[in-house]
KELUMLUM-262800 format. One line per 4 residues: for each residue x, y, z of C-alpha. Coordinates in pm, 1 decimal. Layout:
X Y Z  ...
END
This chain:
-4804.8 -20225.2 -6462.3  -5165.8 -20212.2 -6342.3  -5321.0 -19870.3 -6290.8  -5367.4 -19796.1 -5916.1
-5711.3 -19826.7 -5789.0  -5857.1 -19504.8 -5654.8  -6054.4 -19505.1 -5333.0  -6170.1 -19169.7 -5196.1
-6373.2 -19197.1 -4873.3  -6637.3 -18971.5 -5022.2  -6672.8 -19092.7 -5376.7  -6614.3 -19468.9 -5343.8
-6424.2 -19704.8 -5574.0  -6263.8 -19654.6 -5906.4  -6469.1 -19726.0 -6220.0  -6343.6 -19732.8 -6579.6
-6556.2 -19508.7 -6799.9  -6552.6 -19293.1 -7110.0  -6394.2 -19022.5 -6891.1  -6071.0 -19234.5 -6829.2
-5773.9 -19057.3 -6973.0  -5959.6 -18729.7 -7045.0  -5811.0 -18405.4 -6931.5  -6045.0 -18208.3 -6700.0
-6010.9 -17859.2 -6559.4  -6199.5 -17792.0 -6241.0  -6206.3 -17426.5 -6129.7  -6271.4 -17365.6 -5764.3
-6145.3 -17720.8 -5723.8  -5971.6 -17699.3 -5397.5  -6276.5 -17705.6 -5162.8  -6641.5 -17795.4 -5128.7
-6832.8 -17883.8 -5446.4  -6540.4 -17826.2 -5669.6  -6316.4 -18063.6 -5471.4  -6596.3 -18319.2 -5483.6
-6618.9 -18289.7 -5860.7  -6243.8 -18318.9 -5904.9  -6229.8 -18636.8 -5691.7  -6520.3 -18800.8 -5873.8
-6366.2 -18725.4 -6211.8  -6035.3 -18858.9 -6091.4  -6216.4 -19168.5 -5965.7  -6335.6 -19212.4 -6324.1
-5976.3 -19190.3 -6448.6  -5965.2 -18825.7 -6563.7  -5640.1 -18625.7 -6545.3  -5708.6 -18315.5 -6342.4
-5603.0 -17954.5 -6342.8  -5723.3 -17818.8 -6008.1  -5762.9 -17450.5 -6019.2  -5792.4 -17223.5 -5717.2
-5683.8 -16900.9 -5563.7  -5544.7 -17035.0 -5233.2  -5234.0 -17248.0 -5239.0  -5264.4 -17447.9 -4923.5
-5613.1 -17590.8 -4991.7  -5527.7 -17648.5 -5355.5  -5204.9 -17841.9 -5269.9  -5406.5 -18055.2 -5028.2
-5670.4 -18132.8 -5287.7  -5407.5 -18225.2 -5551.9  -5214.1 -18429.0 -5298.5  -5520.2 -18635.3 -5204.6
-5586.7 -18723.7 -5566.8  -5225.5 -18811.4 -5626.1  -5216.2 -19020.3 -5302.5  -5508.8 -19221.3 -5428.2
-5324.3 -19294.5 -5751.1  -5483.6 -19029.0 -5965.9  -5323.2 -18761.4 -6189.4  -5356.8 -18396.8 -6085.3
-5175.5 -18068.4 -6142.4  -5230.3 -17729.9 -5971.8  -5293.5 -17383.0 -6112.4  -5325.1 -17082.2 -5891.9
-5513.6 -16795.5 -6047.8  -5818.3 -16563.7 -6059.1  -6070.4 -16696.4 -6304.5  -6225.5 -16350.8 -6339.5
-5902.8 -16226.9 -6490.0  -5868.6 -16296.1 -6864.5  -5484.4 -16319.0 -6856.1  -5497.4 -16571.2 -6570.6
-5763.1 -16777.9 -6748.8  -5570.4 -16793.8 -7080.9  -5247.1 -16883.6 -6883.7  -5444.0 -17158.7 -6696.9
-5558.2 -17316.5 -7023.7  -5205.8 -17292.6 -7170.5  -5063.0 -17461.9 -6855.3  -5322.2 -17744.1 -6888.7
-5229.5 -17797.9 -7251.8  -4862.4 -17800.4 -7164.5  -4909.6 -18049.4 -6882.4  -5144.5 -18292.7 -7051.3
-5154.4 -18211.1 -7427.5  -5504.3 -18077.7 -7442.1  -5842.2 -18008.3 -7267.4  -6141.0 -18232.5 -7289.5
-6364.3 -18125.8 -6997.0  -6419.7 -17787.1 -6828.0  -6604.3 -17783.4 -6498.9  -6655.0 -17408.1 -6436.7
-6724.2 -17421.2 -6067.2  -6550.4 -17117.0 -5927.1  -6792.3 -16918.2 -5711.0  -6845.9 -16710.6 -5402.5
-7163.6 -16663.6 -5195.5  -7124.6 -16378.1 -4951.8  -7453.8 -16282.9 -4778.5  -7559.2 -15918.2 -4790.5
-7903.1 -15766.6 -4830.6  -7972.6 -15520.1 -5107.1  -8010.1 -15221.9 -4869.8  -7663.3 -15288.3 -4735.3
-7498.0 -15397.8 -5060.0  -7250.6 -15172.6 -5236.9  -7216.7 -15175.4 -5616.0  -6869.6 -15317.8 -5570.1
-7019.1 -15616.0 -5374.0  -7249.4 -15695.5 -5673.7  -6968.9 -15663.7 -5920.0  -6735.4 -15890.0 -5724.9
-6991.3 -16174.4 -5710.7  -7072.9 -16133.9 -6085.0  -6708.3 -16139.1 -6173.2  -6623.6 -16455.1 -5984.4
-6947.0 -16650.0 -6061.6  -7054.8 -16531.5 -6404.2  -6773.4 -16359.3 -6580.9  -6533.4 -16641.5 -6492.5
-6767.3 -16900.0 -6651.6  -6772.0 -16701.9 -6978.7  -6393.3 -16646.4 -6975.4  -6314.8 -17012.7 -6907.7
-6544.9 -17136.7 -7184.2  -6402.3 -16883.8 -7432.6  -6046.5 -16982.7 -7343.0  -6107.2 -17355.7 -7388.7
-6274.0 -17335.2 -7731.2  -5944.0 -17367.5 -7924.9  -5856.7 -17686.3 -7725.8  -6197.9 -17827.9 -7788.1
-6167.6 -17758.8 -8154.0  -5830.5 -17924.1 -8169.8  -5960.6 -18231.3 -7981.7  -6268.3 -18254.1 -8199.7
-6489.3 -18263.1 -7901.8  -6543.2 -18107.1 -7561.9  -6760.0 -18107.2 -7248.0  -6845.5 -17810.5 -7027.3
-7025.3 -17832.9 -6698.0  -7139.1 -17524.9 -6510.4  -7203.5 -17530.8 -6136.1  -7507.2 -17314.5 -6102.5
-7752.6 -17338.4 -5804.6  -8125.3 -17372.9 -5721.9  -8085.0 -17022.9 -5566.8  -8159.8 -16778.4 -5842.2
-8291.2 -17005.5 -6118.5  -8554.7 -17169.9 -5899.8  -8563.6 -17021.5 -5546.4  -8464.8 -16708.2 -5357.4
-8297.5 -16643.5 -5024.3  -8256.8 -16300.0 -4841.5  -7898.7 -16175.4 -4871.5  -7825.3 -16360.9 -5187.4
-7975.2 -16137.6 -5459.7  -7627.9 -16100.3 -5622.9  -7549.1 -16462.9 -5592.7  -7892.8 -16568.5 -5730.3
-7867.3 -16324.5 -6020.3  -7520.3 -16466.3 -6115.3  -7642.8 -16831.1 -6098.8  -7948.3 -16745.5 -6312.3
-7719.9 -16550.7 -6547.9  -7507.1 -16866.2 -6597.4  -7822.0 -17042.6 -6736.0  -7892.0 -16760.2 -6972.1
-7531.2 -16787.7 -7098.7  -7566.4 -17165.0 -7117.8  -7852.5 -17173.1 -7368.1  -7684.6 -16966.4 -7632.1
-7341.2 -17113.0 -7563.1  -7482.6 -17461.5 -7636.4  -7574.3 -17349.4 -7984.5  -7239.1 -17175.7 -8048.7
-7027.2 -17460.1 -7902.6  -7211.0 -17728.8 -8115.1  -6987.8 -17647.0 -8415.3  -6691.7 -17772.3 -8205.0
-6878.7 -18092.6 -8114.2  -6885.8 -17957.4 -7762.2  -7173.8 -17978.9 -7511.3  -7248.8 -17751.8 -7221.6
-7481.6 -17827.6 -6939.1  -7531.6 -17712.3 -6578.5  -7578.9 -17881.1 -6235.8  -7797.7 -17690.0 -5991.0
-7708.9 -17806.8 -5636.9  -7943.0 -17765.4 -5338.9  -7805.2 -17764.6 -4988.0  -7478.9 -17947.0 -4993.4
-7245.4 -18027.4 -4694.4  -6929.4 -17834.2 -4741.2  -6662.9 -17697.1 -4507.6  -6851.6 -17370.9 -4464.5
-7166.4 -17539.1 -4321.8  -6982.9 -17671.3 -4017.8  -6992.3 -17329.5 -3846.6  -7375.5 -17315.2 -3863.1
-7435.4 -17563.8 -3589.3  -7625.5 -17890.6 -3568.9  -7960.7 -17735.5 -3501.9  -7946.4 -17519.1 -3812.1
-7835.2 -17819.9 -4025.6  -8117.0 -18026.1 -3894.0  -8370.4 -17751.6 -3986.8  -8225.0 -17739.2 -4337.5
-8251.7 -18117.9 -4376.3  -8615.7 -18103.7 -4252.4  -8712.3 -17912.9 -4567.7  -8575.7 -18181.7 -4795.5
-8791.7 -18481.9 -4888.4  -8500.3 -18722.9 -4886.7  -8426.5 -18601.5 -4527.3  -8064.0 -18510.3 -4568.1
-7832.5 -18254.3 -4701.6  -7639.3 -18361.3 -5016.7  -7279.8 -18456.5 -5040.0  -7016.0 -18300.1 -5271.5
-6991.2 -18643.4 -5446.0  -7369.2 -18618.8 -5533.2  -7282.9 -18307.2 -5738.7  -6964.9 -18475.7 -5866.0
-7159.2 -18774.3 -6003.9  -7393.5 -18543.8 -6190.0  -7100.5 -18349.0 -6334.9  -6934.9 -18677.7 -6437.5
-7247.6 -18776.3 -6636.9  -7245.2 -18452.4 -6827.9  -6870.4 -18494.5 -6889.6  -6909.0 -18849.4 -7025.1
-6943.2 -18972.8 -7381.5  -7280.5 -19118.1 -7272.8  -7413.3 -18762.7 -7242.7  -7284.6 -18669.5 -7586.2
-7634.1 -18591.1 -7714.3  -7730.2 -18369.9 -7415.5  -7652.8 -17998.8 -7432.6  -7800.9 -17674.4 -7307.6
-7966.6 -17864.7 -7019.2  -7990.5 -17828.7 -6639.8  -8003.7 -18095.8 -6369.7  -8132.6 -18008.5 -6017.7
-7955.1 -18219.3 -5749.3  -8126.0 -18125.1 -5425.3  -8295.8 -18428.3 -5273.9  -8630.4 -18288.6 -5377.6
-8585.9 -17962.7 -5187.8  -8770.8 -17743.6 -5441.9  -9077.7 -17977.1 -5451.2  -9273.6 -17894.7 -5132.8
-9506.9 -17597.1 -5131.9  -9418.2 -17541.7 -4764.1  -9289.1 -17715.7 -4451.8  -9654.4 -17819.5 -4387.9
-9635.7 -18020.6 -4708.9  -9341.7 -18209.8 -4557.5  -9558.4 -18315.2 -4262.2  -9761.5 -18535.1 -4490.5
-9473.8 -18749.7 -4596.2
END
């Protein structure tokens, strides 16, 4: 019986690749960039474990992948909690027999300036964005060792590693911290034939941007040389490359996917395009 052809409106048509048949965990996979990554990997034939904290959105994301002919399971848990993370990996191995790809995407980005920020606010962002990446990588190492290979993709950001934005000091620090973790992790994971790389998104159209209004979105797009905000599939395709066999000799690296947003010195520079 022929494999059903996947056709997501965002990510396009199914293509057979080295990802076909691989087992992929996507944390924060029910919405936004995480959902886009999950859909692109499913489009390439990966078998998905979609991980999230909210049931309704997660069930919808899994349902969309299944309706398109893909394989997807659901795990509800907090990726900042070590017991939840270990149970998530165990559930993935039980469902599919192993883990080949980890996309550590879970993240939050509440805006609060330093003067108004409580220590608990800082700790909560660090736990979800940075601690969770460490825990998920640690928990997946035995599965990668058993498989004889592995791929890890972190969702970082241009905010923190490259740029700053008022109200996001904790977010930016967590995303820069991911890259500090990445570089040593690349050396330590090499013994398991496992690579780890990071995608750094710029301004991406997600559910949360809809409330900002058309004028604000137009202003954001005006600062990007390509003249548009990115789509979640733009990030998904970058993650799929890092997850592929073709990227098997790439580790400890970062890829900015921002339409050229970090290039202009100022908006005046954009006027000369």
